[in-house]
LOGU-275881 format. One line per field, with one value per residue: residue number from 1; residue in three letters; x, y negated, z of N, C-alpha, C in turn. Coordinates in steps of 0.1 Angstrom, whole numbers. Last residue first. Layout:
N
k <- c(NUM / ...)
r <- c(Ala / ...)
npx <- c(X / ...)
npy <- c(Y / ...)
npz <- c(Z / ...)
capx <- c(X / ...)
capy <- c(Y / ...)
capz <- c(Z / ...)
cpx <- c(X / ...)
cpy <- c(Y / ...)
cpz <- c(Z / ...)
% end
This chain:
137
k <- c(137 / 136 / 135 / 134 / 133 / 132 / 131 / 130 / 129 / 128 / 127 / 126 / 125 / 124 / 123 / 122 / 121 / 120 / 119 / 118 / 117 / 116 / 115 / 114 / 113 / 112 / 111 / 110 / 109 / 108 / 107 / 106 / 105 / 104 / 103 / 102 / 101 / 100 / 99 / 98 / 97 / 96 / 95 / 94 / 93 / 92 / 91 / 90 / 89 / 88 / 87 / 86 / 85 / 84 / 83 / 82 / 81 / 80 / 79 / 78 / 77 / 76 / 75 / 74 / 73 / 72 / 71 / 70 / 69 / 68 / 67 / 66 / 65 / 64 / 63 / 62 / 61 / 60 / 59 / 58 / 57 / 56 / 55 / 54 / 53 / 52 / 51 / 50 / 49 / 48 / 47 / 46 / 45 / 44 / 43 / 42 / 41 / 40 / 39 / 38 / 37 / 36 / 35 / 34 / 33 / 32 / 31 / 30 / 29 / 28 / 27 / 26 / 25 / 24 / 23 / 22 / 21 / 20 / 19 / 18 / 17 / 16 / 15 / 14 / 13 / 12 / 11 / 10 / 9 / 8 / 7 / 6 / 5 / 4 / 3 / 2 / 1)
r <- c(Gly / Arg / Leu / Gly / Phe / Arg / Ser / Ala / Gly / Leu / Glu / Leu / Leu / Asp / Lys / Lys / Arg / Arg / Arg / Ser / Val / Pro / Leu / Thr / Arg / Gly / Ser / Ala / Leu / Arg / Val / Glu / Tyr / Glu / Arg / Gly / Phe / Ala / His / Arg / Ile / Glu / Thr / Val / Lys / Ala / Leu / Asn / Val / Ile / Ala / Ser / Val / His / Ile / Arg / Val / Phe / Gln / Thr / Pro / Asp / Leu / Arg / Glu / Glu / Leu / His / Lys / Leu / Ser / Glu / Arg / Tyr / Leu / His / Gln / Lys / Gly / Gly / Ala / His / Leu / Thr / Val / Tyr / Tyr / Asp / Ala / Gly / Glu / Ile / Trp / Asp / Ile / Asp / Ala / Val / Glu / Val / Phe / Gln / Ile / Ala / Glu / Gly / Ala / Lys / Val / Met / Ile / Arg / Glu / Phe / Asp / Arg / Ala / Arg / Thr / Leu / Val / Arg / Arg / Gly / Gln / Pro / Ser / Met / Lys / Val / Thr / Leu / Leu / Met / Glu / Val / Met)
npx <- c(1386 / 1389 / 1373 / 1365 / 1339 / 1337 / 1345 / 1325 / 1302 / 1308 / 1309 / 1284 / 1267 / 1275 / 1268 / 1240 / 1222 / 1215 / 1202 / 1190 / 1186 / 1159 / 1162 / 1150 / 1151 / 1165 / 1176 / 1200 / 1193 / 1207 / 1203 / 1211 / 1216 / 1201 / 1175 / 1170 / 1186 / 1214 / 1244 / 1245 / 1255 / 1246 / 1238 / 1233 / 1233 / 1252 / 1240 / 1207 / 1193 / 1165 / 1144 / 1134 / 1154 / 1180 / 1199 / 1217 / 1230 / 1245 / 1271 / 1282 / 1263 / 1239 / 1211 / 1201 / 1196 / 1175 / 1154 / 1150 / 1144 / 1120 / 1103 / 1084 / 1068 / 1069 / 1059 / 1076 / 1075 / 1096 / 1120 / 1140 / 1126 / 1119 / 1101 / 1087 / 1080 / 1064 / 1058 / 1063 / 1078 / 1106 / 1119 / 1149 / 1162 / 1168 / 1177 / 1193 / 1205 / 1184 / 1158 / 1129 / 1105 / 1071 / 1043 / 1008 / 985 / 1000 / 1030 / 1053 / 1088 / 1120 / 1150 / 1184 / 1209 / 1226 / 1247 / 1250 / 1245 / 1252 / 1271 / 1283 / 1315 / 1338 / 1371 / 1396 / 1400 / 1390 / 1363 / 1351 / 1316 / 1288 / 1259 / 1224 / 1209 / 1213 / 1198 / 1185 / 1156)
npy <- c(-1401 / -1377 / -1347 / -1320 / -1314 / -1311 / -1335 / -1352 / -1342 / -1346 / -1374 / -1382 / -1370 / -1382 / -1409 / -1409 / -1405 / -1431 / -1441 / -1415 / -1415 / -1405 / -1388 / -1381 / -1355 / -1342 / -1318 / -1325 / -1355 / -1382 / -1400 / -1432 / -1458 / -1480 / -1496 / -1517 / -1499 / -1479 / -1463 / -1426 / -1396 / -1371 / -1345 / -1317 / -1290 / -1284 / -1293 / -1293 / -1313 / -1320 / -1343 / -1359 / -1375 / -1369 / -1351 / -1323 / -1301 / -1270 / -1260 / -1259 / -1248 / -1226 / -1224 / -1223 / -1249 / -1255 / -1242 / -1258 / -1282 / -1276 / -1247 / -1226 / -1212 / -1226 / -1229 / -1239 / -1251 / -1253 / -1262 / -1247 / -1254 / -1266 / -1255 / -1272 / -1261 / -1266 / -1279 / -1311 / -1309 / -1313 / -1300 / -1293 / -1287 / -1265 / -1232 / -1212 / -1201 / -1186 / -1174 / -1162 / -1138 / -1133 / -1114 / -1119 / -1132 / -1163 / -1159 / -1163 / -1157 / -1150 / -1160 / -1149 / -1149 / -1165 / -1176 / -1180 / -1162 / -1170 / -1147 / -1131 / -1120 / -1100 / -1112 / -1122 / -1149 / -1160 / -1136 / -1121 / -1118 / -1106 / -1123 / -1125 / -1124 / -1118 / -1106 / -1098 / -1079)
npz <- c(1108 / 1082 / 1072 / 1070 / 1074 / 1102 / 1111 / 1101 / 1113 / 1140 / 1140 / 1130 / 1149 / 1173 / 1167 / 1164 / 1185 / 1193 / 1170 / 1148 / 1114 / 1092 / 1061 / 1029 / 1004 / 985 / 990 / 1002 / 1022 / 1037 / 1068 / 1081 / 1106 / 1116 / 1098 / 1081 / 1056 / 1065 / 1057 / 1052 / 1041 / 1019 / 1018 / 1038 / 1040 / 1059 / 1082 / 1088 / 1115 / 1135 / 1152 / 1172 / 1180 / 1157 / 1149 / 1158 / 1134 / 1125 / 1124 / 1148 / 1165 / 1154 / 1177 / 1203 / 1210 / 1192 / 1204 / 1226 / 1214 / 1201 / 1212 / 1191 / 1167 / 1135 / 1102 / 1074 / 1041 / 1012 / 1000 / 1015 / 1045 / 1076 / 1102 / 1128 / 1161 / 1192 / 1215 / 1202 / 1173 / 1150 / 1121 / 1105 / 1072 / 1055 / 1058 / 1049 / 1071 / 1082 / 1063 / 1075 / 1070 / 1079 / 1084 / 1077 / 1080 / 1081 / 1089 / 1115 / 1112 / 1124 / 1111 / 1108 / 1121 / 1148 / 1172 / 1199 / 1228 / 1262 / 1281 / 1309 / 1316 / 1334 / 1344 / 1340 / 1343 / 1320 / 1311 / 1282 / 1274 / 1258 / 1248 / 1240 / 1217 / 1184 / 1156 / 1127 / 1123)
capx <- c(1379 / 1395 / 1376 / 1379 / 1343 / 1333 / 1353 / 1339 / 1304 / 1306 / 1321 / 1296 / 1266 / 1275 / 1282 / 1249 / 1228 / 1220 / 1215 / 1189 / 1195 / 1166 / 1158 / 1158 / 1145 / 1161 / 1162 / 1200 / 1195 / 1200 / 1209 / 1201 / 1220 / 1215 / 1180 / 1161 / 1179 / 1200 / 1237 / 1246 / 1252 / 1250 / 1246 / 1234 / 1223 / 1254 / 1251 / 1218 / 1197 / 1179 / 1149 / 1125 / 1146 / 1169 / 1200 / 1205 / 1232 / 1233 / 1263 / 1291 / 1265 / 1254 / 1217 / 1204 / 1206 / 1188 / 1160 / 1154 / 1155 / 1132 / 1106 / 1095 / 1064 / 1075 / 1056 / 1072 / 1074 / 1085 / 1107 / 1137 / 1136 / 1118 / 1113 / 1085 / 1089 / 1064 / 1064 / 1059 / 1066 / 1100 / 1111 / 1139 / 1161 / 1173 / 1170 / 1184 / 1214 / 1189 / 1173 / 1135 / 1118 / 1081 / 1055 / 1021 / 985 / 987 / 1024 / 1040 / 1077 / 1107 / 1140 / 1171 / 1208 / 1217 / 1246 / 1244 / 1251 / 1242 / 1268 / 1273 / 1306 / 1328 / 1357 / 1394 / 1403 / 1405 / 1368 / 1360 / 1330 / 1297 / 1271 / 1235 / 1207 / 1218 / 1198 / 1198 / 1161)
capy <- c(-1414 / -1384 / -1361 / -1324 / -1316 / -1300 / -1323 / -1354 / -1342 / -1333 / -1366 / -1386 / -1367 / -1368 / -1405 / -1413 / -1393 / -1422 / -1447 / -1424 / -1411 / -1415 / -1388 / -1390 / -1360 / -1356 / -1318 / -1320 / -1340 / -1377 / -1389 / -1422 / -1448 / -1480 / -1486 / -1516 / -1511 / -1480 / -1473 / -1440 / -1403 / -1384 / -1349 / -1332 / -1296 / -1279 / -1301 / -1284 / -1311 / -1313 / -1337 / -1349 / -1368 / -1377 / -1365 / -1331 / -1312 / -1278 / -1261 / -1265 / -1262 / -1228 / -1227 / -1211 / -1242 / -1262 / -1237 / -1244 / -1281 / -1281 / -1261 / -1228 / -1216 / -1216 / -1233 / -1227 / -1254 / -1247 / -1268 / -1245 / -1246 / -1270 / -1253 / -1269 / -1267 / -1260 / -1266 / -1304 / -1315 / -1308 / -1311 / -1288 / -1295 / -1279 / -1243 / -1218 / -1208 / -1198 / -1173 / -1174 / -1141 / -1136 / -1120 / -1113 / -1119 / -1156 / -1165 / -1157 / -1167 / -1145 / -1164 / -1151 / -1151 / -1155 / -1173 / -1190 / -1162 / -1170 / -1161 / -1131 / -1131 / -1101 / -1108 / -1108 / -1141 / -1160 / -1149 / -1120 / -1123 / -1104 / -1117 / -1126 / -1135 / -1114 / -1117 / -1097 / -1092)
capz <- c(1111 / 1094 / 1071 / 1070 / 1060 / 1093 / 1115 / 1097 / 1098 / 1135 / 1144 / 1123 / 1134 / 1171 / 1169 / 1153 / 1178 / 1203 / 1175 / 1160 / 1125 / 1100 / 1075 / 1037 / 1016 / 982 / 985 / 988 / 1020 / 1025 / 1060 / 1076 / 1096 / 1116 / 1107 / 1092 / 1059 / 1060 / 1064 / 1048 / 1053 / 1021 / 1007 / 1038 / 1031 / 1045 / 1076 / 1084 / 1101 / 1134 / 1139 / 1166 / 1191 / 1162 / 1145 / 1161 / 1143 / 1127 / 1112 / 1138 / 1166 / 1154 / 1164 / 1196 / 1218 / 1190 / 1191 / 1228 / 1223 / 1193 / 1213 / 1200 / 1181 / 1145 / 1116 / 1082 / 1055 / 1020 / 996 / 1001 / 1038 / 1062 / 1095 / 1114 / 1152 / 1179 / 1217 / 1214 / 1179 / 1163 / 1127 / 1114 / 1084 / 1052 / 1064 / 1039 / 1062 / 1089 / 1065 / 1070 / 1075 / 1069 / 1091 / 1075 / 1085 / 1079 / 1078 / 1111 / 1113 / 1120 / 1121 / 1103 / 1107 / 1143 / 1158 / 1191 / 1215 / 1251 / 1276 / 1299 / 1317 / 1324 / 1347 / 1337 / 1355 / 1322 / 1317 / 1294 / 1271 / 1270 / 1245 / 1250 / 1226 / 1197 / 1165 / 1133 / 1125)
cpx <- c(1388 / 1389 / 1382 / 1382 / 1358 / 1339 / 1350 / 1348 / 1318 / 1308 / 1320 / 1308 / 1279 / 1275 / 1284 / 1263 / 1238 / 1227 / 1222 / 1202 / 1193 / 1175 / 1166 / 1153 / 1155 / 1155 / 1157 / 1187 / 1195 / 1203 / 1200 / 1209 / 1209 / 1221 / 1195 / 1165 / 1169 / 1194 / 1223 / 1239 / 1255 / 1246 / 1252 / 1243 / 1224 / 1245 / 1254 / 1228 / 1208 / 1181 / 1163 / 1130 / 1138 / 1162 / 1190 / 1207 / 1219 / 1236 / 1251 / 1283 / 1275 / 1256 / 1232 / 1211 / 1210 / 1199 / 1173 / 1160 / 1160 / 1145 / 1119 / 1098 / 1077 / 1073 / 1061 / 1070 / 1069 / 1086 / 1095 / 1124 / 1131 / 1130 / 1111 / 1098 / 1084 / 1075 / 1064 / 1066 / 1061 / 1087 / 1104 / 1132 / 1149 / 1173 / 1176 / 1177 / 1205 / 1197 / 1177 / 1150 / 1124 / 1094 / 1066 / 1032 / 999 / 987 / 1010 / 1034 / 1064 / 1096 / 1127 / 1161 / 1195 / 1214 / 1236 / 1241 / 1243 / 1249 / 1258 / 1271 / 1296 / 1318 / 1348 / 1380 / 1400 / 1409 / 1383 / 1364 / 1338 / 1311 / 1279 / 1247 / 1218 / 1216 / 1203 / 1198 / 1174)
cpy <- c(-1425 / -1397 / -1367 / -1339 / -1321 / -1301 / -1312 / -1342 / -1344 / -1332 / -1352 / -1378 / -1370 / -1364 / -1390 / -1408 / -1396 / -1410 / -1438 / -1430 / -1420 / -1408 / -1398 / -1390 / -1369 / -1363 / -1332 / -1320 / -1337 / -1363 / -1386 / -1412 / -1439 / -1470 / -1486 / -1505 / -1509 / -1493 / -1475 / -1450 / -1418 / -1389 / -1363 / -1336 / -1311 / -1285 / -1297 / -1292 / -1300 / -1311 / -1331 / -1342 / -1357 / -1369 / -1375 / -1346 / -1320 / -1289 / -1270 / -1266 / -1268 / -1243 / -1229 / -1212 / -1229 / -1254 / -1243 / -1238 / -1267 / -1279 / -1264 / -1242 / -1215 / -1221 / -1222 / -1232 / -1242 / -1251 / -1262 / -1250 / -1243 / -1263 / -1257 / -1267 / -1264 / -1268 / -1258 / -1290 / -1306 / -1316 / -1306 / -1300 / -1289 / -1287 / -1256 / -1230 / -1216 / -1207 / -1187 / -1173 / -1153 / -1139 / -1121 / -1120 / -1112 / -1143 / -1158 / -1166 / -1160 / -1155 / -1158 / -1154 / -1154 / -1159 / -1162 / -1186 / -1172 / -1170 / -1159 / -1145 / -1130 / -1112 / -1109 / -1103 / -1126 / -1151 / -1148 / -1134 / -1121 / -1109 / -1115 / -1118 / -1136 / -1126 / -1111 / -1109 / -1091)
cpz <- c(1111 / 1096 / 1084 / 1068 / 1059 / 1079 / 1105 / 1100 / 1094 / 1120 / 1139 / 1127 / 1127 / 1156 / 1167 / 1155 / 1167 / 1196 / 1184 / 1164 / 1136 / 1111 / 1083 / 1051 / 1024 / 994 / 981 / 982 / 1005 / 1023 / 1048 / 1069 / 1092 / 1105 / 1106 / 1102 / 1070 / 1064 / 1057 / 1058 / 1050 / 1035 / 1009 / 1026 / 1030 / 1035 / 1062 / 1077 / 1099 / 1119 / 1141 / 1154 / 1185 / 1172 / 1150 / 1157 / 1145 / 1137 / 1113 / 1125 / 1156 / 1154 / 1165 / 1183 / 1211 / 1198 / 1188 / 1215 / 1225 / 1202 / 1205 / 1201 / 1190 / 1159 / 1125 / 1096 / 1063 / 1034 / 1003 / 996 / 1024 / 1054 / 1080 / 1108 / 1138 / 1171 / 1203 / 1215 / 1190 / 1167 / 1139 / 1121 / 1092 / 1065 / 1061 / 1045 / 1051 / 1079 / 1071 / 1073 / 1068 / 1077 / 1080 / 1083 / 1084 / 1087 / 1075 / 1100 / 1108 / 1122 / 1115 / 1115 / 1101 / 1129 / 1156 / 1177 / 1207 / 1237 / 1264 / 1294 / 1306 / 1326 / 1335 / 1340 / 1352 / 1334 / 1318 / 1298 / 1284 / 1266 / 1258 / 1245 / 1236 / 1206 / 1179 / 1143 / 1132)
% end
């Protein structure tokens, strides 16, 4: 598994500083007696519940023991955005952001799945989506 949890960077004062690396390529998940690898780029969205998350990737679901908050800290913030208290989406899998009946916004993924966007997270989604795809507000 290619994963670095810490990296060394130089501060402006020339000191070494340890920081968390956000980019990793694969996540190991247990599947019965086997261990499978899920490519981070293949993840459509991540659903959180307590100290577990469900990785939704390519029509399959993988249970992973980690809190949504902790996993969010490890994901590339230019690729993944939290849209709800219990959901993170991969921007590369988002095909549409739209106003929704009864909700302020929702996202549609390439898989056809539609997810609600909380009012609190709407601004982050729109700003990150616009910067990633070269749109101007």
